[in-house]
C-alpha positions as CSV (number, residue, x, y, z in Angstrom):
1,M,42.0,75.6,-4.7
2,P,40.3,74.0,-1.7
3,L,41.8,71.0,-0.1
4,T,40.7,67.8,-1.7
5,I,41.0,64.2,-0.4
6,R,41.0,61.5,-3.0
7,R,42.0,57.9,-3.5
8,A,45.7,57.4,-4.4
9,I,46.7,56.4,-7.8
10,E,49.8,54.5,-8.8
11,A,51.6,57.7,-9.8
12,D,51.3,58.8,-6.1
13,Q,53.5,56.0,-4.9
14,P,56.9,57.8,-4.9
15,T,55.3,60.8,-3.1
16,I,53.7,58.6,-0.5
17,R,57.0,56.9,0.2
18,R,58.8,60.3,0.4
19,L,56.2,61.7,2.9
20,I,56.3,58.7,5.1
21,A,60.2,58.7,5.1
22,E,60.2,62.4,6.0
23,A,57.7,61.8,8.8
24,R,59.9,59.0,10.2
25,I,57.1,56.6,10.5
26,N,56.9,52.9,9.6
27,R,57.8,52.4,6.0
28,M,56.5,48.9,5.8
29,S,53.3,48.1,3.7
30,L,53.1,51.4,1.8
31,N,50.8,50.1,-1.0
32,W,49.2,52.9,-2.9
33,P,45.7,51.3,-3.3
34,N,45.3,51.5,0.4
35,F,45.9,55.2,0.6
36,V,44.0,58.5,0.4
37,V,45.9,61.7,-0.5
38,A,45.2,65.2,0.5
39,E,45.9,67.7,-2.3
40,D,46.0,71.4,-2.3
41,G,46.6,73.2,-5.6
42,G,47.5,69.9,-7.3
43,A,50.2,69.2,-4.7
44,I,50.0,66.3,-2.2
45,V,50.2,67.7,1.3
46,G,49.2,64.7,3.3
47,V,48.6,60.9,3.1
48,G,47.0,58.0,5.1
49,Q,45.9,54.4,4.8
50,V,44.1,51.5,6.4
51,K,46.1,48.4,6.0
52,A,45.2,44.7,6.7
53,H,47.4,42.4,8.7
54,D,47.7,38.6,8.4
55,D,45.9,38.1,11.7
56,G,42.7,39.8,10.3
57,S,43.3,43.1,12.2
58,R,43.1,46.4,10.3
59,E,45.2,49.4,11.1
60,L,44.8,53.1,10.6
61,A,48.3,53.9,9.5
62,S,50.8,56.0,7.7
63,I,49.1,59.4,8.5
64,A,51.5,62.0,7.4
65,V,51.2,65.8,6.6
66,I,54.0,67.9,5.2
67,R,55.5,70.1,8.1
68,P,54.4,73.5,6.6
69,R,50.8,72.3,6.5
70,Q,50.6,70.6,10.0
71,R,48.0,71.9,12.5
72,Q,45.6,73.0,9.7
73,G,43.1,70.1,10.0
74,I,44.6,68.1,7.2
75,G,45.4,65.0,9.3
76,R,41.9,65.2,10.8
77,A,40.4,65.3,7.3
78,I,42.4,62.3,6.1
79,I,41.4,60.2,9.2
80,E,37.8,61.2,8.9
81,T,37.9,60.1,5.2
82,L,39.6,56.8,6.0
83,L,37.1,56.1,8.8
84,A,34.2,56.8,6.5
85,R,35.6,54.2,4.1
86,E,35.6,51.6,6.9
87,P,32.0,51.7,8.2
88,G,31.6,49.3,11.1
89,A,35.1,48.1,11.1
90,V,37.1,47.7,14.2
91,L,40.4,49.5,13.6
92,Y,43.7,49.7,15.5
93,L,46.6,52.1,15.3
94,T,50.0,52.6,16.8
95,C,51.3,55.9,17.8
96,R,53.7,57.6,20.1
97,R,52.3,57.8,23.6
98,E,52.2,61.6,23.5
99,L,49.8,61.4,20.4
100,Q,47.2,59.2,22.3
101,S,45.0,62.3,23.1
102,Y,45.0,63.3,19.3
103,Y,43.3,60.0,18.4
104,E,40.8,59.7,21.3
105,P,38.2,62.1,19.7
106,F,38.0,59.7,16.8
107,G,36.9,57.0,19.1
108,F,40.2,55.2,19.7
109,R,41.0,54.0,23.2
110,L,44.3,52.8,24.6
111,L,44.8,49.1,24.9
112,V,46.9,47.2,27.4
113,P,49.2,44.5,25.9
114,P,47.0,41.5,26.6
115,E,44.3,43.2,24.5
116,Y,46.6,43.4,21.4
117,P,45.8,41.3,18.3
118,P,48.7,38.9,17.4
119,Y,50.3,41.3,14.9
120,F,50.7,44.1,17.5
121,R,51.7,41.6,20.2
122,R,54.7,40.6,18.1
123,I,55.7,44.0,16.7
124,V,55.1,46.5,19.4
125,P,57.5,45.1,22.1
126,L,60.3,45.0,19.4
127,V,59.7,48.5,18.3
128,N,59.7,49.7,22.0
129,A,62.9,47.8,22.8
130,A,64.5,49.5,19.8
131,M,63.3,52.9,20.9
132,R,64.7,52.4,24.4
133,L,68.1,51.1,22.9
134,L,68.3,54.1,20.6
135,R,67.3,56.4,23.5
136,F,64.3,57.9,21.5
137,G,62.6,58.7,24.8
138,T,59.2,57.7,23.5
139,Q,57.0,54.7,23.7
140,I,54.7,53.2,21.0
141,V,51.1,52.3,22.2
142,V,48.3,50.5,20.6
143,M,44.8,52.0,20.4
144,R,41.5,50.5,19.1
145,R,38.3,52.0,17.7
146,D,35.5,49.6,18.2
147,N,32.7,49.0,15.7
148,P,30.6,52.2,16.1
149,A,27.4,50.2,15.2
150,H,27.7,48.2,18.3
């Protein structure tokens, strides 16, 4: 069976939570209606969402692909599907600094802290401080994809 990407359904929620936990990414706001899932042979092999924040910003988030299927274009397909669902929207994302170049071909550009919307201005410094304290050796950056219609 070919890879298919579809809107998540409520029954996908436990799998979404498990994949996000296994990927060791932010487990907040994992609401299944925001997600798409990538399926292969009836098994979910990847997930992703766009979530809204209280300050009005929208974030491409929770992109995860099971380890045996990484580097096969599944993440790219999930991102392209999510971007197509958000025509004309300004979107933000957070990622490890070393993944910045992965998102640039999708139209995302690195922001400096004064450019962050309020949600990211509050959260990112806390996350980066925790990363330093725990000696994870990585930094979280914020990127933005402007409205392609402008």
